[in-house]
Each structure stands twice: as C-alpha cells, then as structure tokens.
N, CA, C, O and the ligand as a Tripos MOL2 file, in Angstrom:
@<TRIPOS>MOLECULE
protein
  245   243    62     0     0
PROTEIN
NO_CHARGES

@<TRIPOS>ATOM
      1 N           3.8390   -7.9880  -20.9680 N.3       1 MET1
      2 CA          2.9660   -7.2420  -21.4580 C.3       1 MET1
      3 C           1.8490   -6.6980  -20.3560 C.2       1 MET1
      4 O           1.1020   -7.6170  -20.0210 O.2       1 MET1
      5 N           1.5970   -5.6410  -19.8140 N.am      2 VAL2
      6 CA          0.6520   -5.1760  -19.1670 C.3       2 VAL2
      7 C          -0.8300   -5.4610  -19.5590 C.2       2 VAL2
      8 O          -1.3220   -5.1370  -20.6400 O.2       2 VAL2
      9 N          -1.4260   -6.0540  -18.6370 N.am      3 LYS3
     10 CA         -2.8010   -6.4500  -19.1890 C.3       3 LYS3
     11 C          -3.7240   -5.5860  -18.8040 C.2       3 LYS3
     12 O          -3.6430   -4.9950  -17.7270 O.2       3 LYS3
     13 N          -4.8480   -5.4000  -19.7730 N.am      4 LEU4
     14 CA         -5.9780   -4.4150  -19.2140 C.3       4 LEU4
     15 C          -7.2160   -5.3460  -18.9430 C.2       4 LEU4
     16 O          -7.6660   -6.2160  -19.6890 O.2       4 LEU4
     17 N          -7.6990   -4.9250  -17.5900 N.am      5 THR5
     18 CA         -8.7270   -5.8470  -17.1530 C.3       5 THR5
     19 C          -9.8120   -4.8460  -16.6840 C.2       5 THR5
     20 O          -9.6000   -3.6370  -16.5880 O.2       5 THR5
     21 N         -11.0340   -5.4690  -16.3910 N.am      6 GLN6
     22 CA        -11.9900   -4.5230  -16.0540 C.3       6 GLN6
     23 C         -12.6110   -5.0320  -14.6390 C.2       6 GLN6
     24 O         -13.0630   -6.1720  -14.5250 O.2       6 GLN6
     25 N         -12.5990   -4.2730  -13.7720 N.am      7 GLN7
     26 CA        -13.0880   -4.6100  -12.4500 C.3       7 GLN7
     27 C         -14.0000   -3.5000  -11.8690 C.2       7 GLN7
     28 O         -13.5200   -2.3990  -11.5960 O.2       7 GLN7
     29 N         -15.3510   -3.7870  -11.6730 N.am      8 ASN8
     30 CA        -16.4130   -2.9280  -11.1380 C.3       8 ASN8
     31 C         -16.3330   -1.7070  -11.9350 C.2       8 ASN8
     32 O         -16.0620   -0.6490  -11.3670 O.2       8 ASN8
     33 N         -16.5760   -1.7520  -13.3980 N.am      9 GLU9
     34 CA        -16.6290   -1.1130  -14.3980 C.3       9 GLU9
     35 C         -15.4060    0.0830  -14.3770 C.2       9 GLU9
     36 O         -15.6140    1.2140  -14.8150 O.2       9 GLU9
     37 N         -14.2100   -0.3090  -13.8480 N.am     10 LYS10
     38 CA        -13.1840    0.4710  -13.9850 C.3      10 LYS10
     39 C         -12.1500   -0.2750  -14.5750 C.2      10 LYS10
     40 O         -11.8170   -1.3610  -14.1010 O.2      10 LYS10
     41 N         -11.5020    0.3080  -15.7720 N.am     11 MET11
     42 CA        -10.4010   -0.3410  -16.3250 C.3      11 MET11
     43 C          -9.1580   -0.1430  -15.5310 C.2      11 MET11
     44 O          -8.6910    0.9230  -15.1310 O.2      11 MET11
     45 N          -8.6240   -1.5520  -15.3430 N.am     12 LEU12
     46 CA         -7.1670   -1.4610  -14.5540 C.3      12 LEU12
     47 C          -6.2450   -2.1710  -15.3980 C.2      12 LEU12
     48 O          -6.5670   -2.8920  -16.3420 O.2      12 LEU12
     49 N          -4.7750   -1.8600  -14.8970 N.am     13 TYR13
     50 CA         -3.8700   -2.4210  -15.8440 C.3      13 TYR13
     51 C          -3.0870   -3.4170  -14.7690 C.2      13 TYR13
     52 O          -2.6000   -3.0490  -13.7000 O.2      13 TYR13
     53 N          -3.0830   -4.7850  -15.3160 N.am     14 GLN14
     54 CA         -2.3680   -5.5970  -14.4290 C.3      14 GLN14
     55 C          -1.0680   -5.9240  -14.8830 C.2      14 GLN14
     56 O          -0.8490   -6.2250  -16.0560 O.2      14 GLN14
     57 N           0.0390   -5.8670  -13.7710 N.am     15 CYS15
     58 CA          1.3820   -6.2840  -14.0310 C.3      15 CYS15
     59 C           1.2220   -7.9830  -14.1820 C.2      15 CYS15
     60 O           0.7880   -8.7890  -13.3590 O.2      15 CYS15
     61 N           1.7420   -8.1970  -15.5530 N.am     16 ASN16
     62 CA          1.7060   -9.7990  -15.8050 C.3      16 ASN16
     63 C           2.7280  -10.4810  -15.0670 C.2      16 ASN16
     64 O           2.7710  -11.6950  -15.2670 O.2      16 ASN16
     65 N           3.6640   -9.9420  -14.1660 N.am     17 GLU17
     66 CA          4.1980  -10.6390  -13.3350 C.3      17 GLU17
     67 C           3.9960  -11.0830  -12.0720 C.2      17 GLU17
     68 O           3.9890  -12.2310  -11.6280 O.2      17 GLU17
     69 N           3.7950   -9.7850  -11.4230 N.am     18 CYS18
     70 CA          3.1190  -10.3460   -9.9130 C.3      18 CYS18
     71 C           1.7940  -10.1910   -9.9210 C.2      18 CYS18
     72 O           1.2300  -10.5880   -8.9010 O.2      18 CYS18
     73 N           1.0280   -9.6690  -10.8810 N.am     19 GLY19
     74 CA         -0.4410   -9.7980  -10.9230 C.3      19 GLY19
     75 C          -1.2320   -8.6750  -10.1890 C.2      19 GLY19
     76 O          -2.4560   -8.7900  -10.1270 O.2      19 GLY19
     77 N          -0.4950   -7.3820   -9.5190 N.am     20 PHE20
     78 CA         -1.1080   -6.5460   -9.0520 C.3      20 PHE20
     79 C          -1.8080   -5.5180  -10.1010 C.2      20 PHE20
     80 O          -1.3520   -5.2240  -11.2050 O.2      20 PHE20
     81 N          -2.8870   -5.0850   -9.5830 N.am     21 HIS21
     82 CA         -3.4590   -4.1940  -10.4900 C.3      21 HIS21
     83 C          -3.3900   -2.6790  -10.1170 C.2      21 HIS21
     84 O          -3.4570   -2.2490   -8.9660 O.2      21 HIS21
     85 N          -3.2270   -1.8280  -11.4030 N.am     22 TYR22
     86 CA         -3.0600   -0.5110  -11.3070 C.3      22 TYR22
     87 C          -3.9880    0.2880  -11.9450 C.2      22 TYR22
     88 O          -4.4450   -0.1610  -12.9960 O.2      22 TYR22
     89 N          -4.5010    1.7080  -11.4420 N.am     23 GLU23
     90 CA         -5.5560    2.3690  -12.2720 C.3      23 GLU23
     91 C          -4.4550    3.1270  -13.4260 C.2      23 GLU23
     92 O          -4.8090    3.5150  -14.5390 O.2      23 GLU23
     93 N          -3.3240    3.2090  -12.9770 N.am     24 ASP24
     94 CA         -2.3510    4.0560  -14.0640 C.3      24 ASP24
     95 C          -1.4400    3.1720  -14.9230 C.2      24 ASP24
     96 O          -0.6250    2.4060  -14.4080 O.2      24 ASP24
     97 N          -1.5890    3.2920  -16.1530 N.am     25 ARG25
     98 CA         -0.8990    2.4280  -17.1210 C.3      25 ARG25
     99 C           0.5920    2.3470  -16.7040 C.2      25 ARG25
    100 O           1.1720    1.2800  -16.5070 O.2      25 ARG25
    101 N           1.1470    3.5430  -16.5900 N.am     26 ALA26
    102 CA          2.4810    3.8450  -16.5070 C.3      26 ALA26
    103 C           2.9240    3.0050  -15.2610 C.2      26 ALA26
    104 O           3.9030    2.2580  -15.2440 O.2      26 ALA26
    105 N           2.1710    3.2050  -14.3480 N.am     27 GLN27
    106 CA          2.5160    2.4480  -13.1580 C.3      27 GLN27
    107 C           2.8260    0.9980  -13.2050 C.2      27 GLN27
    108 O           3.8240    0.4220  -12.7710 O.2      27 GLN27
    109 N           1.6430    0.4490  -13.8940 N.am     28 ALA28
    110 CA          1.5780   -1.0680  -14.2680 C.3      28 ALA28
    111 C           2.9000   -1.3560  -15.0030 C.2      28 ALA28
    112 O           3.5300   -2.3860  -14.7630 O.2      28 ALA28
    113 N           3.2890   -0.5060  -15.8350 N.am     29 GLU29
    114 CA          4.4900   -0.8120  -16.8100 C.3      29 GLU29
    115 C           5.5310   -0.8360  -16.0020 C.2      29 GLU29
    116 O           6.3560   -1.7320  -16.1790 O.2      29 GLU29
    117 N           5.7400    0.1600  -14.9040 N.am     30 LYS30
    118 CA          6.9750    0.3520  -14.1270 C.3      30 LYS30
    119 C           7.0700   -0.8870  -13.2050 C.2      30 LYS30
    120 O           8.1760   -1.3320  -12.8960 O.2      30 LYS30
    121 N           6.0990   -1.3590  -12.8320 N.am     31 CYS31
    122 CA          5.9660   -2.4620  -11.8810 C.3      31 CYS31
    123 C           6.4550   -3.7670  -12.6880 C.2      31 CYS31
    124 O           7.2000   -4.6070  -12.1820 O.2      31 CYS31
    125 N           5.9720   -3.8400  -13.9460 N.am     32 GLU32
    126 CA          6.1620   -5.1760  -14.6820 C.3      32 GLU32
    127 C           7.7150   -5.1130  -14.9670 C.2      32 GLU32
    128 O           8.4080   -6.1200  -14.8230 O.2      32 GLU32
    129 N           8.2690   -3.8470  -15.3940 N.am     33 ALA33
    130 CA          9.5970   -3.8470  -15.6460 C.3      33 ALA33
    131 C          10.5480   -3.9740  -14.5760 C.2      33 ALA33
    132 O          11.7070   -4.3110  -14.8190 O.2      33 ALA33
    133 N          10.0900   -3.6930  -13.2430 N.am     34 TRP34
    134 CA         10.7830   -3.9350  -12.1040 C.3      34 TRP34
    135 C          10.6030   -5.3470  -11.6250 C.2      34 TRP34
    136 O          11.5580   -5.8890  -11.0690 O.2      34 TRP34
    137 N           9.5610   -5.9460  -11.7730 N.am     35 CYS35
    138 CA          9.4280   -7.4810  -11.5560 C.3      35 CYS35
    139 C          10.4020   -8.1760  -12.2040 C.2      35 CYS35
    140 O          11.2650   -8.8280  -11.6160 O.2      35 CYS35
    141 N          10.2970   -8.0540  -13.5550 N.am     36 LYS36
    142 CA         10.9750   -8.6090  -14.6880 C.3      36 LYS36
    143 C          12.4660   -8.7670  -14.2830 C.2      36 LYS36
    144 O          13.0010   -9.8750  -14.2810 O.2      36 LYS36
    145 N          13.0460   -7.7630  -13.9800 N.am     37 GLU37
    146 CA         14.4080   -7.4690  -13.7100 C.3      37 GLU37
    147 C          14.7330   -7.9670  -12.4040 C.2      37 GLU37
    148 O          15.6490   -8.7880  -12.3460 O.2      37 GLU37
    149 N          14.1520   -7.6230  -11.3390 N.am     38 HIS38
    150 CA         14.6450   -7.9940   -9.8670 C.3      38 HIS38
    151 C          13.7560   -9.3190   -9.3520 C.2      38 HIS38
    152 O          13.8750   -9.7930   -8.2220 O.2      38 HIS38
    153 N          12.9410   -9.7800  -10.2690 N.am     39 HIS39
    154 CA         11.9870  -11.1270   -9.5890 C.3      39 HIS39
    155 C          11.3520  -10.7600   -8.2400 C.2      39 HIS39
    156 O          11.0680  -11.6800   -7.4740 O.2      39 HIS39
    157 N          11.1510   -9.7130   -7.9510 N.am     40 SER40
    158 CA         10.6260   -9.3230   -6.5970 C.3      40 SER40
    159 C           9.9320   -7.8490   -6.8320 C.2      40 SER40
    160 O          10.2110   -7.1200   -7.7840 O.2      40 SER40
    161 N           9.0260   -7.5510   -5.8510 N.am     41 CYS41
    162 CA          8.3450   -6.2850   -6.0440 C.3      41 CYS41
    163 C           9.0200   -5.1390   -5.2900 C.2      41 CYS41
    164 O           9.6760   -5.3540   -4.2710 O.2      41 CYS41
    165 N           8.8670   -4.0410   -5.7550 N.am     42 ASN42
    166 CA          9.1680   -2.8220   -5.2730 C.3      42 ASN42
    167 C           8.0840   -2.2230   -4.5660 C.2      42 ASN42
    168 O           7.0360   -1.9860   -5.1660 O.2      42 ASN42
    169 N           8.2290   -1.9310   -3.2680 N.am     43 ILE43
    170 CA          6.9850   -1.6010   -2.4490 C.3      43 ILE43
    171 C           6.4650   -0.1610   -2.7310 C.2      43 ILE43
    172 O           5.3320    0.2430   -2.4720 O.2      43 ILE43
    173 N           7.4440    0.5240   -3.2840 N.am     44 GLU44
    174 CA          7.0870    1.9820   -3.6210 C.3      44 GLU44
    175 C           6.1300    1.9170   -4.6690 C.2      44 GLU44
    176 O           5.1820    2.6960   -4.7690 O.2      44 GLU44
    177 N           6.3930    0.9440   -5.4840 N.am     45 ILE45
    178 CA          5.5190    0.8110   -6.9400 C.3      45 ILE45
    179 C           4.2920    0.2020   -6.3360 C.2      45 ILE45
    180 O           3.2170    0.8020   -6.3390 O.2      45 ILE45
    181 N           4.4420   -0.9410   -5.8390 N.am     46 THR46
    182 CA          3.1550   -1.7420   -5.2260 C.3      46 THR46
    183 C           2.1990   -0.9720   -4.4040 C.2      46 THR46
    184 O           0.9890   -1.1930   -4.4440 O.2      46 THR46
    185 N           2.7480   -0.0560   -3.6510 N.am     47 ALA47
    186 CA          1.8780    0.7420   -2.7380 C.3      47 ALA47
    187 C           0.8240    1.3990   -3.3810 C.2      47 ALA47
    188 O          -0.1330    1.8100   -2.7240 O.2      47 ALA47
    189 N           0.8970    1.5520   -4.6520 N.am     48 SER48
    190 CA         -0.0060    2.3170   -5.4890 C.3      48 SER48
    191 C          -1.0420    1.1800   -6.1600 C.2      48 SER48
    192 O          -2.0100    1.5890   -6.8020 O.2      48 SER48
    193 N          -0.8610    0.0550   -6.0310 N.am     49 ALA49
    194 CA         -1.8040   -1.2070   -6.4960 C.3      49 ALA49
    195 C          -3.0980   -1.0480   -5.9340 C.2      49 ALA49
    196 O          -3.2030   -0.6370   -4.7790 O.2      49 ALA49
    197 N          -3.9750   -1.2930   -6.5360 N.am     50 ILE50
    198 CA         -5.4240   -1.5230   -6.1030 C.3      50 ILE50
    199 C          -5.4220   -2.3830   -4.7300 C.2      50 ILE50
    200 O          -5.9180   -2.0750   -3.6470 O.2      50 ILE50
    201 N          -4.8030   -3.4080   -5.0520 N.am     51 GLU51
    202 CA         -4.7970   -4.3690   -3.9360 C.3      51 GLU51
    203 C          -4.3430   -3.7330   -2.5720 C.2      51 GLU51
    204 O          -4.9950   -3.9290   -1.5470 O.2      51 GLU51
    205 N          -3.1970   -2.9600   -2.5910 N.am     52 ASN52
    206 CA         -2.6320   -2.2200   -1.5020 C.3      52 ASN52
    207 C          -3.5830   -1.0420   -1.1080 C.2      52 ASN52
    208 O          -3.8580   -0.7540    0.0570 O.2      52 ASN52
    209 N          -4.0990   -0.3300   -2.3270 N.am     53 LEU53
    210 CA         -4.8970    0.7210   -1.8440 C.3      53 LEU53
    211 C          -6.0100    0.4550   -0.9230 C.2      53 LEU53
    212 O          -6.3200    1.1250    0.0620 O.2      53 LEU53
    213 N          -6.5820   -0.6310   -1.3780 N.am     54 VAL54
    214 CA         -7.9130   -1.1540   -0.7800 C.3      54 VAL54
    215 C          -7.5580   -1.5310    0.8200 C.2      54 VAL54
    216 O          -8.2910   -1.1690    1.7400 O.2      54 VAL54
    217 N          -6.3360   -2.3050    1.0190 N.am     55 LYS55
    218 CA         -6.0180   -2.5020    2.3610 C.3      55 LYS55
    219 C          -5.7700   -1.5420    3.2320 C.2      55 LYS55
    220 O          -5.9730   -1.6710    4.4390 O.2      55 LYS55
    221 N          -5.1580   -0.1570    2.5040 N.am     56 ASN56
    222 CA         -4.5330    0.6240    3.1620 C.3      56 ASN56
    223 C          -5.8220    1.6010    3.7440 C.2      56 ASN56
    224 O          -5.7940    2.3130    4.7470 O.2      56 ASN56
    225 N          -6.8510    1.4190    2.8770 N.am     57 ARG57
    226 CA         -8.2880    2.3520    3.2480 C.3      57 ARG57
    227 C          -9.0570    1.5720    4.3320 C.2      57 ARG57
    228 O          -9.7640    2.1530    5.1550 O.2      57 ARG57
    229 N          -8.8870    0.1830    4.3020 N.am     58 LYS58
    230 CA         -9.3810   -0.4550    5.4110 C.3      58 LYS58
    231 C          -8.9130   -0.3870    6.6860 C.2      58 LYS58
    232 O          -9.6650   -0.2980    7.6560 O.2      58 LYS58
    233 N          -7.5920   -0.4280    6.7650 N.am     59 SER59
    234 CA         -6.8970   -0.2990    8.1420 C.3      59 SER59
    235 C          -6.8440    1.0660    8.4780 C.2      59 SER59
    236 O          -6.3310    1.4680    9.5230 O.2      59 SER59
    237 N          -7.3980    1.8500    7.5630 N.am     60 ASN60
    238 CA         -7.4170    3.5560    7.9750 C.3      60 ASN60
    239 C          -8.8180    3.7000    9.1060 C.2      60 ASN60
    240 O          -8.9100    4.5350   10.0070 O.2      60 ASN60
    241 N          -9.7340    2.7360    8.7870 N.am     61 LEU61
    242 CA        -10.9610    3.0560    9.1050 C.3      61 LEU61
    243 C         -11.0460    2.5190   10.7010 C.2      61 LEU61
    244 O         -12.0860    2.6570   11.3440 O.2      61 LEU61
    245 ZN          4.6320   -6.2580  -10.7450 Zn       62 ZN62
@<TRIPOS>BOND
     1     1     2 1
     2     2     3 1
     3     3     4 2
     4     3     5 am
     5     5     6 1
     6     6     7 1
     7     7     8 2
     8     7     9 am
     9     9    10 1
    10    10    11 1
    11    11    12 2
    12    11    13 am
    13    13    14 1
    14    14    15 1
    15    15    16 2
    16    15    17 am
    17    17    18 1
    18    18    19 1
    19    19    20 2
    20    19    21 am
    21    21    22 1
    22    22    23 1
    23    23    24 2
    24    23    25 am
    25    25    26 1
    26    26    27 1
    27    27    28 2
    28    27    29 am
    29    29    30 1
    30    30    31 1
    31    31    32 2
    32    31    33 am
    33    33    34 1
    34    34    35 1
    35    35    36 2
    36    35    37 am
    37    37    38 1
    38    38    39 1
    39    39    40 2
    40    39    41 am
    41    41    42 1
    42    42    43 1
    43    43    44 2
    44    43    45 am
    45    45    46 1
    46    46    47 1
    47    47    48 2
    48    47    49 am
    49    49    50 1
    50    50    51 1
    51    51    52 2
    52    51    53 am
    53    53    54 1
    54    54    55 1
    55    55    56 2
    56    55    57 am
    57    57    58 1
    58    58    59 1
    59    59    60 2
    60    59    61 am
    61    61    62 1
    62    62    63 1
    63    63    64 2
    64    63    65 am
    65    65    66 1
    66    66    67 1
    67    67    68 2
    68    67    69 am
    69    69    70 1
    70    70    71 1
    71    71    72 2
    72    71    73 am
    73    73    74 1
    74    74    75 1
    75    75    76 2
    76    75    77 am
    77    77    78 1
    78    78    79 1
    79    79    80 2
    80    79    81 am
    81    81    82 1
    82    82    83 1
    83    83    84 2
    84    83    85 am
    85    85    86 1
    86    86    87 1
    87    87    88 2
    88    87    89 am
    89    89    90 1
    90    90    91 1
    91    91    92 2
    92    91    93 am
    93    93    94 1
    94    94    95 1
    95    95    96 2
    96    95    97 am
    97    97    98 1
    98    98    99 1
    99    99   100 2
   100    99   101 am
   101   101   102 1
   102   102   103 1
   103   103   104 2
   104   103   105 am
   105   105   106 1
   106   106   107 1
   107   107   108 2
   108   107   109 am
   109   109   110 1
   110   110   111 1
   111   111   112 2
   112   111   113 am
   113   113   114 1
   114   114   115 1
   115   115   116 2
   116   115   117 am
   117   117   118 1
   118   118   119 1
   119   119   120 2
   120   119   121 am
   121   121   122 1
   122   122   123 1
   123   123   124 2
   124   123   125 am
   125   125   126 1
   126   126   127 1
   127   127   128 2
   128   127   129 am
   129   129   130 1
   130   130   131 1
   131   131   132 2
   132   131   133 am
   133   133   134 1
   134   134   135 1
   135   135   136 2
   136   135   137 am
   137   137   138 1
   138   138   139 1
   139   139   140 2
   140   139   141 am
   141   141   142 1
   142   142   143 1
   143   143   144 2
   144   143   145 am
   145   145   146 1
   146   146   147 1
   147   147   148 2
   148   147   149 am
   149   149   150 1
   150   150   151 1
   151   151   152 2
   152   151   153 am
   153   153   154 1
   154   154   155 1
   155   155   156 2
   156   155   157 am
   157   157   158 1
   158   158   159 1
   159   159   160 2
   160   159   161 am
   161   161   162 1
   162   162   163 1
   163   163   164 2
   164   163   165 am
   165   165   166 1
   166   166   167 1
   167   167   168 2
   168   167   169 am
   169   169   170 1
   170   170   171 1
   171   171   172 2
   172   171   173 am
   173   173   174 1
   174   174   175 1
   175   175   176 2
   176   175   177 am
   177   177   178 1
   178   178   179 1
   179   179   180 2
   180   179   181 am
   181   181   182 1
   182   182   183 1
   183   183   184 2
   184   183   185 am
   185   185   186 1
   186   186   187 1
   187   187   188 2
   188   187   189 am
   189   189   190 1
   190   190   191 1
   191   191   192 2
   192   191   193 am
   193   193   194 1
   194   194   195 1
   195   195   196 2
   196   195   197 am
   197   197   198 1
   198   198   199 1
   199   199   200 2
   200   199   201 am
   201   201   202 1
   202   202   203 1
   203   203   204 2
   204   203   205 am
   205   205   206 1
   206   206   207 1
   207   207   208 2
   208   207   209 am
   209   209   210 1
   210   210   211 1
   211   211   212 2
   212   211   213 am
   213   213   214 1
   214   214   215 1
   215   215   216 2
   216   215   217 am
   217   217   218 1
   218   218   219 1
   219   219   220 2
   220   219   221 am
   221   221   222 1
   222   222   223 1
   223   223   224 2
   224   223   225 am
   225   225   226 1
   226   226   227 1
   227   227   228 2
   228   227   229 am
   229   229   230 1
   230   230   231 1
   231   231   232 2
   232   231   233 am
   233   233   234 1
   234   234   235 1
   235   235   236 2
   236   235   237 am
   237   237   238 1
   238   238   239 1
   239   239   240 2
   240   239   241 am
   241   241   242 1
   242   242   243 1
   243   243   244 2
@<TRIPOS>SUBSTRUCTURE
     1 MET1         2 RESIDUE 1 A MET
     2 VAL2         6 RESIDUE 1 A VAL
     3 LYS3        10 RESIDUE 1 A LYS
     4 LEU4        14 RESIDUE 1 A LEU
     5 THR5        18 RESIDUE 1 A THR
     6 GLN6        22 RESIDUE 1 A GLN
     7 GLN7        26 RESIDUE 1 A GLN
     8 ASN8        30 RESIDUE 1 A ASN
     9 GLU9        34 RESIDUE 1 A GLU
    10 LYS10       38 RESIDUE 1 A LYS
    11 MET11       42 RESIDUE 1 A MET
    12 LEU12       46 RESIDUE 1 A LEU
    13 TYR13       50 RESIDUE 1 A TYR
    14 GLN14       54 RESIDUE 1 A GLN
    15 CYS15       58 RESIDUE 1 A CYS
    16 ASN16       62 RESIDUE 1 A ASN
    17 GLU17       66 RESIDUE 1 A GLU
    18 CYS18       70 RESIDUE 1 A CYS
    19 GLY19       74 RESIDUE 1 A GLY
    20 PHE20       78 RESIDUE 1 A PHE
    21 HIS21       82 RESIDUE 1 A HIS
    22 TYR22       86 RESIDUE 1 A TYR
    23 GLU23       90 RESIDUE 1 A GLU
    24 ASP24       94 RESIDUE 1 A ASP
    25 ARG25       98 RESIDUE 1 A ARG
    26 ALA26      102 RESIDUE 1 A ALA
    27 GLN27      106 RESIDUE 1 A GLN
    28 ALA28      110 RESIDUE 1 A ALA
    29 GLU29      114 RESIDUE 1 A GLU
    30 LYS30      118 RESIDUE 1 A LYS
    31 CYS31      122 RESIDUE 1 A CYS
    32 GLU32      126 RESIDUE 1 A GLU
    33 ALA33      130 RESIDUE 1 A ALA
    34 TRP34      134 RESIDUE 1 A TRP
    35 CYS35      138 RESIDUE 1 A CYS
    36 LYS36      142 RESIDUE 1 A LYS
    37 GLU37      146 RESIDUE 1 A GLU
    38 HIS38      150 RESIDUE 1 A HIS
    39 HIS39      154 RESIDUE 1 A HIS
    40 SER40      158 RESIDUE 1 A SER
    41 CYS41      162 RESIDUE 1 A CYS
    42 ASN42      166 RESIDUE 1 A ASN
    43 ILE43      170 RESIDUE 1 A ILE
    44 GLU44      174 RESIDUE 1 A GLU
    45 ILE45      178 RESIDUE 1 A ILE
    46 THR46      182 RESIDUE 1 A THR
    47 ALA47      186 RESIDUE 1 A ALA
    48 SER48      190 RESIDUE 1 A SER
    49 ALA49      194 RESIDUE 1 A ALA
    50 ILE50      198 RESIDUE 1 A ILE
    51 GLU51      202 RESIDUE 1 A GLU
    52 ASN52      206 RESIDUE 1 A ASN
    53 LEU53      210 RESIDUE 1 A LEU
    54 VAL54      214 RESIDUE 1 A VAL
    55 LYS55      218 RESIDUE 1 A LYS
    56 ASN56      222 RESIDUE 1 A ASN
    57 ARG57      226 RESIDUE 1 A ARG
    58 LYS58      230 RESIDUE 1 A LYS
    59 SER59      234 RESIDUE 1 A SER
    60 ASN60      238 RESIDUE 1 A ASN
    61 LEU61      242 RESIDUE 1 A LEU
    62 ZN62       245 GROUP 0 **** ****
C-alpha cells in the first residue's frame, strides 16, 4: 500500500517498497506495483520521485 506522508506542508505518496516519494498518487502506485513485481526500480518511474526531482534541480544550477 502506498503511504501518505506530509513533507514541508505538502502531501506526498510514498512507495512502500523502495521508499521514494511522489506528488502524484498514481505514480507512487505505479512505482510500488513495479517494485513488487521486479524487485528493482524503474528509472522512468523513479525519475519523477521527489528525491530525484530535487537532485535534478540541484545539478541544473
Ligand atoms: Zn518503488
């Protein structure tokens, strides 16, 4: 089950398998379904995780 968490007054959905956070619930559910089935992350899905968005933003500066 995707977990709903609050971070900086923003509600985020967390994949219970890999722990990545998403602003979009559908994306978090997609991630969890993938993680459960493949026991690895799909970079196309995790690219939109908050953790990776922040990383990308920083490297663009
Ligand atoms: Zn995941």
